[in-house]
C-alpha positions as CSV (number, residue, x, y, z in Angstrom):
1,M,90.7,34.2,99.5
2,I,89.8,32.1,96.5
3,M,91.7,34.5,94.2
4,Q,94.8,34.2,96.5
5,I,94.6,30.4,96.4
6,L,94.4,30.5,92.6
7,A,97.3,32.9,92.4
8,A,99.3,30.6,94.7
9,M,98.4,27.6,92.4
10,A,99.5,29.6,89.3
11,G,102.7,30.7,91.0
12,T,103.5,27.2,92.1
13,V,102.9,25.9,88.5
14,A,105.1,28.7,87.1
15,F,107.9,27.8,89.6
16,S,107.5,24.1,88.6
17,V,108.1,25.1,85.0
18,L,111.2,27.2,86.1
19,F,112.4,24.3,88.3
20,G,112.1,21.9,85.4
21,A,109.5,19.6,86.8
22,P,108.0,17.1,84.3
23,R,104.9,18.5,82.6
24,Q,102.5,15.7,83.9
25,Y,103.2,16.9,87.5
26,Y,102.2,20.5,87.0
27,P,98.6,20.1,88.2
28,Y,99.7,18.2,91.3
29,C,102.3,20.9,92.1
30,G,99.6,23.5,91.7
31,V,97.1,21.8,94.0
32,I,99.8,21.2,96.6
33,G,100.9,24.9,96.5
34,G,97.3,26.0,96.7
35,V,96.5,23.8,99.7
36,G,99.5,25.1,101.4
37,W,98.5,28.7,100.8
38,A,94.9,27.9,101.9
39,V,96.2,26.5,105.2
40,Y,98.4,29.5,105.7
41,S,95.6,32.0,104.9
42,M,93.2,30.3,107.3
43,M,95.7,30.1,110.2
44,S,97.3,33.5,109.7
45,G,93.9,35.2,110.2
46,N,94.4,34.6,113.9
47,G,97.6,36.5,113.9
48,G,100.1,33.7,114.2
49,I,102.2,34.0,111.0
50,V,105.0,31.7,112.2
51,E,102.5,29.1,113.4
52,A,100.6,29.4,110.1
53,S,103.8,28.9,108.1
54,L,104.6,25.7,110.2
55,A,101.2,24.2,109.6
56,A,101.1,25.1,105.9
57,T,104.6,23.6,105.4
58,M,103.5,20.4,107.2
59,A,100.5,20.2,104.8
60,V,102.7,20.8,101.8
61,V,105.2,18.2,102.8
62,L,102.6,15.7,103.7
63,L,100.8,16.1,100.3
64,S,104.2,16.1,98.5
65,R,105.2,12.7,100.1
66,I,101.8,11.2,99.3
67,A,102.0,12.5,95.7
68,A,105.6,11.2,95.3
69,V,104.6,7.7,96.4
70,W,101.4,7.8,94.3
71,K,103.2,9.0,91.2
72,R,106.5,7.1,91.9
73,C,108.8,10.1,91.6
74,P,111.0,12.1,93.9
75,V,109.3,14.1,96.6
76,T,111.4,17.2,95.6
77,V,109.4,17.6,92.5
78,F,106.3,18.5,94.6
79,L,108.0,19.9,97.7
80,I,110.3,22.6,96.2
81,S,107.5,24.1,94.1
82,G,104.9,23.7,96.8
83,I,106.9,25.6,99.4
84,F,107.3,28.5,97.0
85,P,104.3,30.5,98.1
86,L,105.3,30.2,101.8
87,V,108.8,31.6,101.5
88,P,109.1,34.9,103.5
89,G,110.3,36.9,100.5
90,A,108.5,40.1,101.5
91,H,110.1,40.2,104.9
92,V,113.6,39.7,103.3
93,Y,112.8,42.5,100.9
94,W,111.7,44.9,103.7
95,T,114.7,44.0,105.8
96,A,117.0,45.0,102.9
97,Y,115.0,48.1,102.2
98,Y,115.1,49.3,105.8
99,L,118.8,48.6,106.1
100,V,119.5,50.7,103.0
101,T,117.3,53.5,104.3
102,D,118.9,53.4,107.7
103,Q,115.8,52.4,109.6
104,L,117.5,49.8,111.7
105,N,114.6,49.1,114.1
106,Q,112.3,48.2,111.2
107,A,115.1,46.1,109.6
108,V,115.7,44.1,112.7
109,E,111.9,43.5,113.1
110,H,111.4,42.2,109.6
111,G,114.7,40.3,109.5
112,Y,113.8,38.5,112.8
113,M,110.3,37.6,111.4
114,A,111.9,36.3,108.2
115,V,114.3,34.1,110.2
116,K,111.4,32.8,112.4
117,I,109.3,31.9,109.3
118,A,112.3,30.2,107.6
119,F,112.9,28.2,110.8
120,A,109.2,27.2,110.9
121,I,109.4,26.0,107.3
122,V,112.5,23.9,108.2
123,L,110.8,22.4,111.2
124,G,107.7,21.6,109.2
125,I,109.8,19.7,106.7
126,V,111.7,17.8,109.3
127,F,108.6,16.9,111.3
128,V,106.8,15.3,108.3
129,F,110.0,13.6,107.0
130,E,110.2,11.8,110.4
131,I,107.0,9.9,109.5
132,P,108.1,6.5,108.1
133,Q,107.8,5.8,104.4
134,S,105.6,2.8,105.1
135,V,102.8,5.1,106.2
136,F,102.8,6.8,102.9
137,L,103.0,3.6,101.0
138,R,99.8,2.4,102.7
139,V,98.1,5.8,102.2
140,A,98.9,5.6,98.5
141,G,97.7,2.0,98.3
142,R,101.2,0.6,97.5
143,G,102.1,-0.9,100.9
144,K,101.6,-4.4,102.1
145,S,98.9,-4.9,104.7
146,V,100.3,-6.2,108.0
147,K,98.6,-9.3,109.3
148,R,98.8,-10.0,113.0
């Protein structure tokens, strides 16, 4: 599993380069992508790939928002590259392959799984973006403490 996490970190950094993220953020992007893959790997061992994608996406978005506040930059710098290892590219590939080879049952099965994973990723992003920005400001040490 360590090799998979390192590969996810390297892939995330490579995608950060391709995406045009500033150089100083490459290590943070790599760590966020690696943590996302670690969460996915641990949870998908129980068989719930969709649930694992949701949890991993929520971890990636949470860390991306913290890093964005901490480094004072847009959250998309970390989020887009951090989500990269979680995208269901293999299911999309197999869907197209089975469509071309006229194996429609397999195509439907992989296509449906790709849609469920993509929907889980969207829900994970939405759930974490519903947390108020003030929470992340406090976590990053930039918020004002509330006196009551």
